[in-house]
C-alpha positions in Angstrom: -1.2 -101.4 59.1 -3.6 -100.9 61.7 -4.3 -97.3 60.9 -5.0 -98.4 57.2 -7.4 -101.2 58.3 -9.3 -98.8 60.3 -9.5 -96.4 57.5 -10.7 -98.9 55.3 -13.4 -100.3 57.7 -14.7 -96.9 58.2 -15.1 -96.2 54.3 -16.5 -99.5 53.7 -19.3 -99.8 56.4 -20.6 -96.8 54.9 -22.7 -96.6 51.4 -20.3 -94.0 49.8 -23.2 -92.2 47.6 -25.1 -91.2 50.9 -22.2 -89.7 52.8 -22.1 -86.0 53.2 -19.5 -85.6 55.9 -16.2 -87.7 56.2 -13.5 -87.0 58.9 -10.4 -88.9 58.2 -7.9 -87.2 60.6 -4.7 -88.5 61.9 -5.0 -91.4 59.4 -1.9 -92.3 57.2 -2.1 -91.8 53.7 -0.4 -94.0 51.2 1.5 -92.6 47.9 -0.4 -89.4 48.3 -4.0 -90.9 48.5 -6.1 -92.7 51.2 -7.3 -96.0 50.2 -11.2 -96.2 49.6 -11.6 -92.6 49.1 -12.8 -92.2 45.5 -15.2 -90.7 43.1 -18.1 -92.7 44.7 -18.5 -90.3 47.5 -20.7 -88.2 45.1 -22.9 -86.4 47.9 -19.8 -85.6 50.1 -19.8 -81.9 51.1 -17.6 -81.9 54.0 -14.1 -83.6 54.1 -11.5 -83.5 56.9 -7.9 -85.1 56.3 -5.8 -83.3 58.9 -2.3 -84.8 59.7 -2.6 -87.5 57.0 0.8 -87.0 55.7 -0.4 -85.7 52.1 2.4 -84.6 50.0 0.3 -83.6 47.1 -3.5 -83.5 46.0 -2.8 -85.4 42.6 -4.8 -88.4 43.5 -7.7 -86.5 45.2 -11.1 -88.0 43.7 -13.5 -85.7 42.0 -15.9 -84.4 44.4 -18.0 -81.8 43.0 -20.5 -81.1 45.8 -17.5 -80.6 48.2 -17.9 -77.3 50.0 -15.5 -77.5 53.0 -11.9 -79.0 52.7 -9.7 -79.6 55.7 -6.0 -80.4 54.9 -4.2 -78.9 57.8 -0.9 -80.1 59.0 0.2 -82.1 56.0 3.4 -81.7 53.5 1.6 -80.1 50.7 3.8 -77.6 49.0 2.0 -77.0 45.6 -0.1 -78.5 43.0 -3.4 -76.4 44.4 -4.7 -76.3 40.6 -6.2 -79.8 41.2 -8.7 -78.3 43.6 -10.7 -75.8 41.1 -10.7 -79.2 38.5 -12.0 -81.8 41.1 -13.7 -79.6 43.7 -15.0 -76.6 41.8 -18.0 -75.6 44.5 -15.5 -75.4 47.5 -16.3 -72.3 49.7 -13.8 -73.1 52.5 -10.0 -74.3 52.3 -8.0 -74.9 55.3 -4.1 -75.1 54.2 -2.5 -74.4 57.7 0.5 -76.1 58.8 1.6 -76.9 55.2 4.7 -76.3 53.1 3.2 -73.3 51.2 6.1 -70.6 50.9 5.0 -68.1 47.9 2.3 -66.4 46.2 2.8 -68.1 43.0 1.7 -71.4 44.7 -1.7 -69.7 45.8 -2.5 -68.1 42.9 -3.8 -71.6 41.6 -6.7 -70.8 43.8 -8.1 -68.1 41.6 -10.1 -70.7 39.6 -12.1 -71.5 42.8 -14.7 -68.7 42.1 -16.9 -69.8 45.0 -14.1 -69.7 47.6 -14.7 -67.4 50.6 -12.6 -68.5 53.6 -9.0 -69.5 53.2 -6.6 -70.7 56.1 -2.7 -70.4 55.6 -2.1 -70.0 59.2 1.6 -71.5 60.2 2.7 -71.7 56.4 5.8 -70.0 55.6 3.8 -67.7 53.3 2.7 -65.6 56.2 6.1 -64.4 56.9 6.0 -62.4 53.5 5.8 -58.6 53.9 2.3 -57.4 53.4 1.1 -60.9 53.2 -2.7 -60.1 54.0 -2.9 -57.4 51.6 -1.3 -59.4 48.7 -3.6 -62.5 49.3 -6.7 -60.4 49.5 -5.4 -58.6 46.2 -4.6 -62.0 44.4 -7.7 -63.7 45.5 -10.4 -61.3 45.2 -13.2 -63.7 45.7 -12.3 -64.5 49.5 -13.9 -62.7 52.4 -12.1 -64.2 55.1 -8.3 -65.0 55.6 -7.0 -67.1 58.5 -10.2 -66.3 60.1 -10.6 -62.4 59.7 -11.7 -60.1 56.9 -9.7 -57.2 55.5 -10.8 -55.2 58.2 -10.0 -57.7 60.8 -13.4 -58.8 61.9 -13.5 -62.3 62.9 -15.3 -64.6 60.7 -18.6 -66.2 62.1 -18.7 -69.7 63.7 -20.6 -72.0 61.1 -21.5 -74.2 63.9 -23.2 -71.6 65.6 -24.9 -70.3 62.5 -26.5 -73.7 62.1 -27.5 -74.0 65.7 -29.3 -70.7 65.6 -31.0 -71.7 62.2 -32.0 -75.0 64.0 -33.4 -73.1 67.1 -35.6 -71.1 64.9 -36.9 -74.3 63.3 -37.5 -75.7 66.4 -39.6 -72.7 67.4 -41.5 -72.7 64.5 -42.5 -76.4 65.0 -43.3 -75.6 68.6 -45.9 -73.0 67.4 -47.5 -75.2 64.8 -47.8 -77.9 67.5 -49.5 -75.6 69.9 -52.4 -74.9 67.8 -54.4 -71.8 67.8 -54.0 -69.7 70.9 -57.7 -68.5 71.3 -59.1 -72.2 71.8 -56.8 -72.9 74.5 -57.3 -69.5 76.2 -61.2 -70.0 76.1 -60.7 -73.3 77.8 -58.7 -72.1 80.4 -60.8 -69.2 81.2 -63.7 -72.0 81.6 -61.6 -73.7 83.8 -60.9 -70.7 85.9 -64.4 -69.7 86.2 -65.3 -73.2 87.4 -62.5 -73.8 90.1 -63.6 -70.1 91.5 -67.3 -71.2 91.5 -66.3 -74.5 93.4 -64.3 -72.5 95.9 -67.1 -70.0 96.7 -69.5 -73.1 97.3 -67.2 -74.8 99.6 -66.7 -71.4 101.6 -70.4 -70.9 101.6 -70.8 -74.3 103.1 -68.4 -74.2 105.5 -69.6 -70.8 106.8 -73.0 -72.3 107.4 -71.7 -75.2 108.9 -69.7 -73.1 111.1 -72.7 -70.9 112.0 -74.6 -73.7 113.1 -72.1 -75.3 115.2 -71.9 -72.1 117.2 -75.7 -72.0 117.6 -75.7 -75.5 118.9 -73.2 -74.6 121.4 -75.0 -71.4 122.7 -77.8 -73.7 123.0 -76.0 -76.0 125.0 -74.6 -73.3 127.1 -78.0 -71.7 127.9 -79.3 -75.3 129.1 -76.4 -75.5 131.1 -76.9 -72.2 132.6 -80.8 -72.9 133.3 -79.8 -76.2 135.2 -77.2 -74.3 137.2 -79.8 -71.6 138.3 -82.5 -74.4 138.9 -80.3 -76.2 141.4 -79.5 -72.9 143.1 -83.0 -72.0 143.4 -83.9 -75.6 144.5 -81.3 -75.1 147.4 -82.6 -71.7 148.3 -86.1 -73.1 148.8 -84.9 -76.1 150.9 -83.0 -73.4 153.3 -86.3 -71.4 153.6 -88.2 -74.5 154.2 -85.6 -75.3 157.0 -86.1 -72.2 158.3 -89.8 -72.2 158.7 -89.7 -75.2 160.3 -87.2 -74.1 162.5 -89.0 -71.0 163.5 -91.9 -72.4 165.2 -89.8 -74.6 167.3 -87.4 -71.6 167.9 -90.5 -69.5 169.0 -91.9 -72.6 171.1 -88.5 -72.7 172.9 -88.5 -69.0 173.5 -92.1 -69.1 174.9 -90.9 -71.8 177.5 -88.2 -69.6 178.6 
């Protein structure tokens, strides 16, 4: 009961006509249907009902825009002709892990003209001799069976393709927002020129001030040197004066002697 309530709430909380993707995995169907899933989901493109204990597709609603249908791990054994009637635009169908045993059951998928990828992995039909060749011959419209083509090339991941397309769109938007490259290049050149000139002026000012400081220091050094020389000369003159004073006295003493 809790599982059924959860399904109903999920379906009721959405406007069916606006839903494009719906995942109901691991829910429980009742009498071959999921309550709340009906024809009102007109825009639905992706539907996943894995492991919901579906025994048949008889009560599947008409979903004309549905492109991808996940029905893995159910108990479906036949009645696949319903798909061509109610989901005529299917391109991908996953029936892995069901009770499909023979080619006659799969033959009903011939009317799905747009079907490109079919998955029957873990179904009993895969044990048939020449299983792959038989399926490709029976359903000539498909390109991939169980994830590989006839030459054993792996099918591309649709999510990766979508991401790559999204990245390309983002790159285009970035280029549009960036604007013409010429304008920004000119502005960058002007900015670079201004910055170079400013640096040159600063260097010139620093050089002049540095030279002026050196000249001032040189003058101070010269003054110090002159003052020192003057002191020595004064001391020398004082010594000579003393000698002059002493000489007559010395001479007088010599005469007395």
